[in-house]
C-alpha positions in Angstrom: 171.4 -38.7 232.2 171.0 -40.6 228.9 168.0 -38.4 227.9 169.3 -38.1 224.0 170.1 -41.7 224.0 166.6 -42.4 225.0 164.8 -39.9 222.3 166.8 -42.0 219.7 165.7 -45.0 221.2 162.0 -44.1 220.9 162.5 -42.3 217.1 164.1 -45.8 216.2 161.5 -47.8 217.7 158.5 -45.5 216.1 160.0 -45.8 212.7 161.1 -49.6 212.7 158.0 -50.6 214.5 155.4 -48.6 212.8 156.6 -47.1 209.8 159.0 -49.5 207.7 158.8 -49.4 204.4 156.7 -52.6 204.0 154.1 -51.2 206.1 153.7 -47.9 204.3 153.7 -49.5 201.2 150.9 -52.1 202.7 149.3 -49.0 203.9 149.1 -47.0 200.7 148.8 -49.8 197.9 148.2 -52.7 199.6 144.1 -52.4 199.6 144.5 -53.2 195.9 140.9 -51.9 195.3 141.9 -48.3 195.9 141.4 -47.8 192.1 137.9 -49.4 191.8 136.6 -47.6 195.0 138.0 -44.0 193.6 136.2 -45.1 190.2 132.7 -45.6 191.9 133.2 -42.4 193.6 134.0 -40.7 190.5 131.4 -42.3 188.8 128.8 -40.8 191.6 130.6 -37.7 191.1 129.8 -37.7 187.5 126.2 -37.4 188.1 126.6 -34.0 189.6 128.8 -32.8 186.3 126.9 -30.1 184.8 126.9 -31.3 181.2 124.2 -29.0 179.9 127.2 -26.1 180.3 129.3 -28.6 178.4 126.5 -28.3 175.8 126.6 -24.9 175.8 130.5 -24.6 175.2 130.1 -27.0 172.5 127.6 -24.5 171.1 130.0 -21.7 171.2 132.6 -23.6 169.8 130.6 -24.4 166.7 129.1 -20.9 166.2 132.7 -19.3 166.3 133.9 -22.1 163.7 133.6 -22.2 160.1 130.2 -23.8 160.6 128.7 -21.0 162.7 127.6 -19.2 159.1 125.9 -22.4 157.6 123.8 -22.9 160.8 123.1 -19.2 160.9 121.2 -19.9 157.6 119.6 -23.2 159.2 118.2 -21.5 162.4 121.4 -20.8 164.4 121.9 -21.9 167.6 118.4 -22.9 168.4 118.5 -25.4 165.4 121.0 -27.3 167.6 119.0 -27.3 170.6 117.2 -30.4 170.4 120.5 -32.2 170.4 121.0 -31.4 173.9 119.3 -34.2 175.7 121.1 -36.9 173.5 124.3 -35.4 174.0 123.6 -35.0 177.7 122.6 -39.1 177.8 125.5 -39.6 175.5 128.2 -38.1 177.8 127.2 -40.1 180.6 127.1 -43.1 179.2 130.3 -42.6 177.7 131.6 -41.5 181.3 130.4 -44.3 183.0 131.9 -46.7 180.0 135.3 -45.0 180.9 135.0 -45.6 184.6 134.3 -49.2 184.5 136.8 -49.9 182.2 139.7 -52.0 183.7 142.4 -50.3 181.8 141.1 -47.0 183.4 141.4 -49.0 186.9 145.1 -50.1 185.9 145.8 -46.3 185.0 144.3 -45.1 188.2 145.8 -47.3 190.4 149.2 -46.2 188.7 148.8 -43.0 189.1 147.8 -43.3 192.5 151.0 -45.3 193.4 153.4 -42.7 192.0 151.5 -39.9 193.6 151.8 -41.3 197.0 155.2 -41.5 197.5 156.4 -43.6 200.2 159.8 -42.1 200.7 158.4 -38.6 201.1 155.5 -39.8 203.3 158.2 -41.6 205.7 160.5 -38.3 205.5 157.8 -36.3 206.7 157.0 -39.0 209.3 160.3 -39.0 210.5 160.1 -34.9 210.8 157.0 -35.2 212.6 158.8 -37.4 215.0 161.6 -35.3 215.2 159.6 -32.2 216.3 157.6 -34.1 218.6 160.7 -35.3 220.5 162.4 -32.1 220.2 160.0 -30.7 222.1 160.2 -33.3 224.9 162.2 -32.2 228.0 163.7 -35.0 230.7 160.8 -34.3 232.8 158.2 -34.9 230.5 160.0 -38.4 229.7 160.5 -39.2 233.4 156.6 -38.6 233.5 155.8 -40.8 230.7 157.6 -43.5 232.2 156.3 -43.3 235.4 152.7 -43.4 234.5 153.4 -46.5 232.1 154.9 -48.1 234.9 152.3 -47.0 237.5 149.4 -48.1 234.7 150.8 -51.3 233.2 153.5 -52.3 235.9 151.9 -51.6 239.0 151.1 -55.4 239.6 154.9 -56.0 239.0 155.8 -53.9 241.6 153.1 -55.2 244.3 154.1 -58.9 243.4 157.6 -58.0 243.5 157.5 -56.7 246.9 155.1 -59.5 247.9 157.6 -62.2 246.9 160.6 -60.4 248.2 159.2 -60.1 251.5 158.5 -63.6 251.6 161.9 -64.6 250.3 163.5 -62.5 252.8 161.2 -64.0 255.3 162.5 -67.6 254.5 166.2 -66.4 254.1 166.0 -65.3 257.9 164.1 -68.1 259.3 166.5 -70.3 257.6 169.5 -68.5 259.0 168.4 -68.4 262.5 167.9 -72.1 262.8 
């Protein structure tokens, strides 16, 4: 009879106790070292970057620029090939230094904070809970409650019966005296 009230109560309980704003903020932003972890992962991923292709792209830019004609006189594209290894090494050093910079970590943390919009996440959680509650029928709620009572409050029923019977016996004995 109070099914809609019960569903509203479940929704309120879940949102207030599990997904309140401070808990969400702690969950998404409270780790404190998220930026450092992400920076470390980026640094690892940096090892997989194809900096040889970056060098080739740089050569393409140089060859199509006004310097391309001068390089043609000095041997063209092949004249710059010995610079490939130092270029790749310097680029890796540059990326390493950028990923370990505290200013980069601060920028990364600020970007993460703005990307993880607590209100939008809370709204999506509310929608998800509402969808699930809308799918529930009174029978499903009854079954859930009965299962919880059987599983977690069965001892209460047994001891309630035992003490009720004992109290009834004592009252009967006293009233018959």
